[in-house]
C-alpha positions as CSV (number, residue, x, y, z in Angstrom):
1,M,-31.1,-6.8,18.4
2,T,-28.7,-8.9,16.3
3,L,-25.8,-7.4,14.4
4,S,-27.4,-7.9,11.0
5,K,-30.6,-6.1,12.1
6,R,-28.5,-3.2,13.4
7,Q,-26.5,-3.0,10.2
8,S,-29.6,-2.9,8.1
9,A,-31.0,0.0,10.2
10,I,-27.9,2.1,9.2
11,P,-28.5,3.8,5.9
12,P,-25.7,3.5,3.2
13,H,-23.2,6.2,3.8
14,N,-19.5,7.2,3.5
15,H,-17.1,9.1,5.7
16,C,-15.2,12.2,4.5
17,R,-11.6,11.2,3.6
18,V,-10.2,14.2,5.5
19,C,-12.3,14.8,8.6
20,G,-14.3,11.6,8.9
21,K,-17.8,13.2,9.0
22,V,-20.7,11.1,7.8
23,I,-21.6,12.0,4.2
24,P,-24.0,10.6,1.5
25,A,-22.9,7.3,-0.1
26,D,-22.1,8.9,-3.4
27,A,-19.8,11.6,-2.0
28,E,-16.2,11.5,-1.1
29,F,-15.8,14.8,0.8
30,C,-18.1,16.8,3.1
31,S,-17.0,20.2,1.7
32,P,-14.9,21.9,-0.9
33,K,-12.5,22.8,1.9
34,C,-11.9,19.1,2.7
35,E,-11.5,18.3,-1.0
36,E,-8.9,21.0,-1.3
37,E,-7.0,19.7,1.7
38,Y,-7.0,16.2,0.3
39,M,-5.8,17.3,-3.1
40,S,-3.0,19.4,-1.5
41,R,-1.9,16.4,0.6
42,R,-2.0,14.1,-2.4
43,K,0.1,16.5,-4.5
44,E,2.6,16.8,-1.7
45,L,2.9,13.0,-1.4
46,D,3.2,12.7,-5.1
47,N,6.1,15.2,-5.1
48,L,7.8,13.4,-2.2
49,R,7.5,10.1,-4.0
50,R,9.1,11.6,-7.2
51,W,12.0,12.9,-5.1
52,F,12.5,9.6,-3.4
53,I,12.6,7.7,-6.7
54,L,15.0,10.3,-8.3
55,L,17.4,10.2,-5.3
56,S,17.2,6.4,-5.1
57,S,18.1,6.2,-8.8
58,V,21.0,8.6,-8.4
59,L,22.3,6.7,-5.4
60,L,22.0,3.4,-7.3
61,I,23.9,4.8,-10.3
62,L,26.7,6.2,-8.0
63,V,27.1,2.9,-6.2
64,T,27.2,1.0,-9.5
65,I,29.9,3.4,-10.9
66,N,31.9,3.1,-7.7
67,T,31.7,-0.7,-7.9
68,L,32.8,-0.8,-11.5
69,I,35.7,1.5,-10.8
70,L,36.8,-0.7,-7.9
71,L,36.4,-3.9,-10.0
72,F,38.4,-2.7,-13.0
73,S,41.1,-0.6,-11.4
74,P,44.6,-2.2,-11.5
């Protein structure tokens, strides 16, 4: 059997974003539990990203101030 024939024998489907189970093509998660887990992880990553941006900005400001002080000090 050729690859194209095997692929056409497999019905359209997706895999759960959390556990990888086969699910219908129009679904993203296999259960509400997996959806909650995904949302929890996403919220955690969003918070981590915000902290990273905030701390990077503060560090950049401090380095800039320090550089300006060194440049303009007698």
